[in-house]
C-alpha positions in Angstrom: -22.9 45.1 -77.2 -20.9 45.3 -80.4 -21.5 42.5 -83.2 -19.5 39.6 -83.8 -17.0 39.1 -86.8 -18.4 37.5 -89.6 -16.3 35.0 -91.5 -17.8 34.3 -95.3 -17.2 32.0 -97.6 -19.6 30.3 -100.1 -20.1 26.6 -100.3 -21.6 26.0 -103.9 -24.4 28.1 -103.5 -23.2 31.6 -103.8 -23.5 34.5 -101.0 -24.1 38.3 -101.0 -24.9 40.3 -98.0 -25.5 44.1 -97.4 -25.9 45.8 -94.5 -25.2 49.6 -92.5 -23.2 50.6 -89.6 -22.5 53.4 -87.7 -19.0 54.2 -90.2 -21.0 53.1 -93.3 -23.0 50.3 -95.4 -20.9 47.5 -96.3 -21.5 44.4 -99.0 -20.2 41.1 -99.3 -19.8 38.4 -102.6 -18.4 35.1 -101.9 -18.6 32.8 -105.1 -17.3 29.5 -105.9 -15.2 28.5 -108.8 -17.5 27.4 -111.4 -16.4 23.6 -112.2 -14.7 22.8 -108.2 -17.1 20.8 -106.2 -16.4 22.0 -101.9 -16.4 25.1 -100.5 -14.6 28.2 -102.0 -10.9 28.8 -101.4 -11.7 32.1 -100.8 -12.9 34.2 -97.7 -14.3 37.7 -96.1 -14.5 39.2 -92.9 -16.0 41.6 -92.0 -14.9 42.5 -88.2 -16.7 45.8 -86.1 -14.2 47.0 -83.7 -14.4 50.3 -81.5 -16.1 53.3 -81.9 -18.5 52.0 -84.5 -15.6 51.4 -86.8 -14.2 48.5 -89.1 -11.6 45.9 -90.3 -12.7 44.3 -93.4 -10.8 41.5 -95.4 -10.3 39.2 -97.8 -8.2 36.2 -98.3 -7.2 33.6 -101.3 -5.8 30.3 -100.0 -3.3 28.3 -102.1 -2.0 24.6 -101.5 -4.0 22.1 -103.2 -6.4 19.8 -101.7 -8.0 21.6 -98.8 -4.9 23.6 -98.0 -6.0 26.5 -99.6 -9.6 26.4 -98.1 -7.8 25.9 -94.3 -5.7 28.8 -94.7 -7.3 31.5 -95.7 -10.0 30.5 -93.2 -7.2 30.4 -90.8 -6.1 33.5 -91.6 -9.3 35.2 -91.0 -10.1 33.6 -87.7 -6.5 35.0 -86.0 -7.2 38.3 -87.7 -10.5 38.3 -86.1 -9.5 37.2 -82.4 -6.5 39.7 -82.4 -8.3 43.2 -83.8 -11.3 42.7 -81.4 -9.0 42.5 -78.5 -8.6 46.3 -78.5 -5.1 46.1 -76.2 -3.2 47.8 -78.5 -3.5 50.7 -81.1 -5.2 49.4 -84.4 -2.2 49.1 -86.8 -0.4 47.2 -84.3 -3.2 44.7 -84.1 -3.4 44.6 -87.7 0.1 43.6 -88.2 -0.1 41.3 -85.4 -2.9 39.8 -87.0 -1.3 38.7 -90.3 2.2 37.4 -87.8 -0.5 35.1 -85.8 -2.3 34.2 -89.3 1.3 33.3 -90.5 2.7 31.0 -87.9 -0.5 29.5 -87.6 -0.5 29.0 -91.5 3.2 27.6 -90.9 2.3 25.6 -88.5 -0.2 23.4 -90.3 3.1 21.7 -91.9 1.7 21.0 -94.9 2.4 23.9 -97.2 -0.6 26.1 -97.6 -0.7 29.7 -98.0 -3.0 32.2 -98.6 -3.4 36.2 -99.8 -4.6 38.4 -97.4 -6.0 42.0 -98.2 -6.8 44.0 -95.1 -8.9 47.5 -94.7 -9.7 49.6 -91.9 -12.2 51.9 -91.4 -12.2 54.5 -88.3 -13.6 58.0 -87.8 -13.5 58.8 -91.8 -9.9 57.3 -92.5 -9.0 53.9 -94.3 -6.1 52.1 -94.5 -4.7 48.9 -96.8 -2.5 46.1 -95.7 -1.8 43.1 -97.6 0.4 40.5 -98.3 -0.4 38.9 -101.9 -1.9 39.7 -105.1 -5.7 40.5 -103.2 -6.1 44.3 -103.8 -7.9 47.6 -102.5 -8.9 50.0 -104.4 -10.2 53.3 -103.4 -12.7 55.1 -105.8 -14.6 58.8 -106.0 -18.1 58.8 -107.1 -16.6 60.0 -110.3 -14.6 56.9 -111.4 -11.2 58.1 -110.4 -8.7 55.3 -108.6 -8.0 57.5 -106.1 -5.5 54.4 -104.7 -5.2 51.2 -105.6 -2.5 48.6 -104.2 0.3 47.0 -106.1 0.0 43.5 -106.4 3.0 41.4 -104.6 4.2 39.8 -108.2 6.1 39.7 -111.1 3.3 41.1 -113.2 1.7 43.4 -110.5 5.2 45.0 -109.9 5.5 45.6 -114.0 2.5 47.4 -113.5 3.5 49.4 -111.0 6.4 50.7 -112.9 5.0 51.8 -115.8 6.5 48.3 -117.8 2.9 46.7 -118.6 -0.8 48.6 -118.7 -3.3 47.1 -116.8 -5.5 46.0 -118.9 -2.6 44.5 -120.9 -1.3 42.4 -117.6 -4.5 40.6 -117.1 -3.4 38.5 -120.4 -0.2 37.8 -118.9 0.8 34.2 -119.0 2.6 34.6 -115.5 -0.2 36.6 -113.8 -1.4 34.1 -111.6 2.8 33.9 -110.2 2.4 35.8 -106.4 6.2 36.5 -104.9 4.6 36.9 -101.4 1.9 35.1 -99.2 0.8 34.3 -95.6 2.7 31.2 -94.6 5.8 32.0 -95.6 8.9 32.6 -93.0 9.8 35.5 -95.5 6.5 37.4 -95.0 6.3 41.4 -95.5 3.2 43.4 -95.2 2.6 46.5 -97.2 0.6 49.1 -95.5 -0.9 52.5 -96.9 -0.9 55.7 -95.5 -3.8 57.2 -93.9 -6.6 57.3 -96.4 -9.4 60.2 -96.1 -12.8 58.9 -97.7 -15.1 61.9 -99.4 -18.7 61.0 -98.5 -19.2 59.0 -101.4 -16.1 57.3 -102.1 -16.5 53.5 -102.5 -13.6 50.8 -100.9 -13.6 47.7 -103.0 -11.2 44.5 -101.8 -11.1 41.5 -103.9 -9.2 38.1 -105.4 -7.9 37.9 -108.1 -11.2 35.8 -109.5 -12.4 39.6 -110.1 -9.3 41.3 -111.0 -8.2 38.3 -113.6 -11.6 38.4 -115.3 -12.9 42.6 -116.0 -10.8 45.3 -116.6 -10.5 48.3 -114.8 -13.3 50.6 -116.5 -16.0 47.8 -115.6 -15.1 47.6 -112.2 -15.0 51.2 -111.5 -18.8 52.1 -113.2 -20.0 49.4 -111.8 -18.8 50.6 -107.9 -18.0 54.2 -108.1 -21.8 54.5 -107.6 -25.6 53.4 -107.0 -26.6 50.7 -104.5 -24.2 48.3 -103.0 -25.9 45.3 -103.5 -26.4 46.2 -107.3 -23.2 46.2 -107.9 -22.1 43.2 -106.2 -25.1 41.5 -108.5 -23.5 43.3 -111.9 -20.4 41.9 -111.3 -21.0 38.1 -110.4 -23.0 38.6 -113.3 -20.3 39.7 -115.6 -17.8 37.7 -114.0 -19.7 34.7 -114.7 -19.9 35.1 -118.3 -16.7 36.2 -118.7 -15.4 32.7 -116.5 -18.2 30.5 -119.4 -16.3 31.8 -122.1 -13.4 33.2 -123.6 -14.1 36.1 -126.4 -11.4 37.7 -128.2 -10.2 41.2 -126.2 -11.8 40.0 -123.1 -10.8 38.6 -120.1 -11.4 34.8 -118.9 -10.3 33.2 -115.9 -12.4 30.1 -113.7 -11.5 31.0 -110.1 -13.1 31.9 -106.8 -15.0 35.3 -106.8 -15.0 37.3 -103.4 -15.2 40.6 -103.0 -15.9 43.3 -100.2 -17.6 46.7 -101.1 -17.2 49.9 -98.4 -19.3 53.4 -98.8 -19.3 55.7 -95.9 -22.4 56.0 -94.2 -25.4 58.1 -95.7 -25.3 62.0 -95.2 -28.4 64.0 -95.1 -29.0 67.7 -97.0 -28.9 70.8 -93.8 -32.3 72.3 -94.0 -33.1 75.3 -93.8 -35.3 78.1 -92.1 -38.5 76.8 -92.5 -37.5 73.0 -93.0 -35.9 73.6 -96.7 -32.8 72.0 -98.2 -29.7 74.7 -97.3 
C-alpha cells in the first residue's frame, strides 16, 4: 500500500525529517520565524505517487494574521488530494492541483495567498512547477547549478535577464515584492522542461527564508554531497545565525524557513568475477 502524504509545518520546536523510498532519499526542514509565535506560514509536503515516485512541494503563505498559515496549508492539502488520484497524467494532475488550490484560497475571501513550488520525481526525471518566489534548484555533485527557477518578482526577473547579479540581489530593497502567487485570479504557473537526474544530483525546493539569508555558493556547498540530514542541519544553523545578527556583506532577514532536499536512489557498484568491484 502506498504511504500517506506527509504535510509539514513548524509549530515552534523546529522540524527535520529524512527517509528513503524506491526513487531516492528525501530530507525536510521546517523552521519558524525566530520572533513570531504560533505556527509557521511556511509548509512542505511529500506526496508518494505511483511507481515509487514523489511529488514534493513547499509553500510560503502571505496575507497577515492567520491568512498566510491557512493559505499555505490549504494549497498543499489540495495538491496532495489531486495528485494522489491517478485519474490523469501526472503533469495534468499537478496543474489541476494548482488551480484547485487557487480556487480554494480565493473562496476564503480574506485576501490570503501563498507561493507554491512543486517538483515531480518519476523514473529518473524531475520537473518543476511554481507560482511565486519559492525556488527549485537542480545541483550536480561538483557544485554546478544545472537548473534554477526564476522567482516571480521584479528582482527575480532582473536576475534572470542579467541586470542584477544573484548575490547582489539578496540586498535589494524590493526583494520581498512578488508579482504572482496562488490566491490570485490571474495566477500563472511556470513549468520546467523534463530534467534528467544524474546519480548524485540534488534537488532543492525552498522558501525565501533560505534564499534571503544565504548566497548561492553557501547553499550549493552544503547540499551538493554528503548526508541530507547533515546538509539541513548546517543550513539551519547558518540561517539562524544570519537572522539573529546582520554583518557587513552578509544577508540577514528574519523569516520562516522551509526546504526539501531530494537525491536519487543509492547505487551499488557492479561486482566483477569472484565478487571484486568492476
